[in-house]
C-alpha positions as CSV (number, residue, x, y, z in Angstrom):
1,M,32.7,51.8,-25.8
2,A,36.6,51.5,-25.6
3,E,36.8,55.2,-24.9
4,T,34.4,54.9,-22.0
5,I,36.4,51.9,-20.6
6,E,39.6,54.0,-20.8
7,K,37.9,56.8,-18.9
8,I,36.8,54.3,-16.2
9,H,40.4,53.0,-16.0
10,A,41.6,56.6,-15.6
11,F,39.1,57.1,-12.7
12,I,40.0,53.8,-10.9
13,E,43.8,53.9,-11.1
14,P,44.3,56.9,-8.7
15,L,41.9,55.2,-6.3
16,L,44.2,52.1,-6.2
17,E,47.5,53.9,-5.8
18,G,49.4,52.9,-2.7
19,T,47.2,49.8,-2.2
20,D,47.6,46.1,-3.2
21,V,44.4,46.3,-5.3
22,F,44.6,46.0,-9.1
23,I,42.3,46.1,-12.1
24,V,41.5,42.8,-13.7
25,D,38.8,43.9,-16.2
26,V,36.2,46.6,-16.9
27,K,33.1,45.7,-18.9
28,I,30.2,47.9,-19.9
29,K,26.9,46.5,-21.0
30,P,24.7,48.3,-23.6
31,T,22.4,49.2,-20.6
32,N,25.2,51.3,-19.2
33,N,25.9,48.7,-16.5
34,I,29.5,49.2,-15.6
35,K,31.2,46.1,-14.2
36,V,34.6,46.6,-12.6
37,F,36.6,43.5,-11.6
38,L,39.4,44.1,-9.1
39,D,41.7,41.8,-7.2
40,A,44.3,42.3,-4.5
41,D,47.5,40.6,-3.6
42,G,46.3,40.2,0.0
43,G,42.7,39.4,-0.9
44,F,39.9,41.7,-2.0
45,S,37.7,42.3,1.0
46,I,34.1,43.6,1.1
47,E,35.4,46.8,2.8
48,K,37.9,47.5,-0.1
49,C,35.1,46.7,-2.6
50,V,32.6,49.1,-1.0
51,A,35.2,51.9,-0.6
52,V,36.2,51.7,-4.3
53,N,32.6,51.5,-5.4
54,R,31.5,54.6,-3.5
55,K,34.5,56.7,-4.7
56,L,34.2,55.5,-8.3
57,Y,30.4,56.0,-8.5
58,H,30.9,59.6,-7.3
59,L,33.7,60.2,-9.9
60,I,31.6,58.9,-12.8
61,E,28.6,61.0,-11.6
62,E,30.7,64.1,-11.4
63,S,32.3,63.6,-14.8
64,G,28.9,63.9,-16.6
65,M,29.7,60.8,-18.7
66,Y,26.0,59.8,-18.1
67,P,24.2,63.2,-17.9
68,D,20.9,61.7,-16.8
69,G,22.5,59.4,-14.2
70,D,21.5,56.5,-16.4
71,F,24.2,54.0,-15.3
72,S,24.7,51.3,-12.7
73,L,28.0,50.3,-11.2
74,E,29.1,46.9,-9.9
75,V,32.6,46.5,-8.3
76,S,33.6,43.0,-7.4
77,S,36.4,40.5,-7.6
78,P,36.2,38.0,-10.5
79,G,34.2,34.9,-9.5
80,I,35.9,31.8,-8.3
81,D,35.1,30.1,-11.6
82,E,36.7,32.9,-13.7
83,P,40.0,32.1,-15.4
84,L,43.2,33.9,-14.3
85,T,44.1,36.6,-16.8
86,L,46.9,38.6,-15.4
87,L,50.5,37.6,-14.4
88,R,49.8,39.3,-11.0
89,Q,46.9,36.9,-10.5
90,Y,49.1,33.9,-11.3
91,K,51.7,35.1,-8.8
92,K,49.2,35.6,-6.0
93,N,47.9,32.1,-6.5
94,V,51.2,30.3,-6.2
95,G,50.7,27.3,-3.9
96,R,47.1,26.7,-4.9
97,K,45.7,23.9,-7.0
98,V,44.8,25.0,-10.6
99,A,43.4,23.4,-13.7
100,V,45.2,24.6,-16.8
101,T,43.7,24.0,-20.3
102,D,46.3,24.4,-23.0
103,T,45.8,25.5,-26.6
104,D,45.3,21.8,-27.6
105,D,42.4,21.5,-25.1
106,K,44.4,19.2,-22.8
107,E,43.8,19.8,-19.1
108,T,46.5,19.5,-16.5
109,V,45.6,19.8,-12.8
110,G,48.4,20.5,-10.3
111,L,49.8,22.8,-7.7
112,L,50.9,26.1,-9.0
113,A,54.5,25.9,-7.9
114,A,56.2,28.9,-9.7
115,V,55.5,31.8,-12.1
116,T,57.8,33.7,-14.3
117,D,57.1,36.3,-17.0
118,E,57.0,33.5,-19.6
119,T,55.9,30.3,-17.9
120,I,54.2,28.7,-15.0
121,T,55.3,25.5,-13.3
122,L,52.9,22.9,-12.0
123,E,53.5,20.2,-9.5
124,V,51.5,17.3,-10.9
125,K,50.8,14.3,-8.7
126,A,51.4,11.0,-10.4
127,H,50.2,7.6,-9.4
128,K,50.8,6.5,-5.8
129,A,54.0,4.7,-6.7
130,K,55.5,7.6,-8.7
131,P,56.7,10.9,-7.3
132,A,55.1,14.2,-8.4
133,A,56.4,15.7,-11.7
134,M,57.1,19.3,-12.4
135,V,55.5,20.5,-15.6
136,E,56.4,23.8,-17.1
137,V,53.8,25.5,-19.3
138,P,54.5,28.7,-21.4
139,F,51.8,31.4,-21.2
140,S,51.6,31.2,-25.0
141,K,50.3,27.7,-24.7
142,I,47.7,28.5,-22.0
143,K,44.1,28.7,-23.1
144,K,42.7,29.2,-19.5
145,T,43.6,28.6,-15.9
146,I,41.0,28.1,-13.2
147,V,41.9,28.0,-9.5
148,Q,40.4,24.8,-8.0
149,I,38.5,25.2,-4.7
150,I,39.2,22.5,-2.2
151,F,36.6,21.9,0.4
């Protein structure tokens, strides 16, 4: 399975060269359902998704990885409820509200103010009388981070 995922990565990477699109994850189910999760610094549009899907499907078909054509392909962005996993995802979400669960299962909600290679900084609103506090969280202490959707 890992070898097949590596091959899929090798097919995708040239398709993304020169774009702001990047690979978040590739999963393959036992039923040969290939799920490719992509994101983009400027947003991952339906048009970008369709273009990658068509090209990738053709490459997989041509490669003979699945000689009987016994596979399905889904290309999408991670769902809004999926945790951030890559540094690049954190950087693209600076300025958005996030919920960070640390390794002690404590949740902190705040505005993602800054991202470095080692830490994130959250602007956490305090009570009405107190000003917001800046909280720095090392990546090593983050269990998951979910972007909060504000309606």
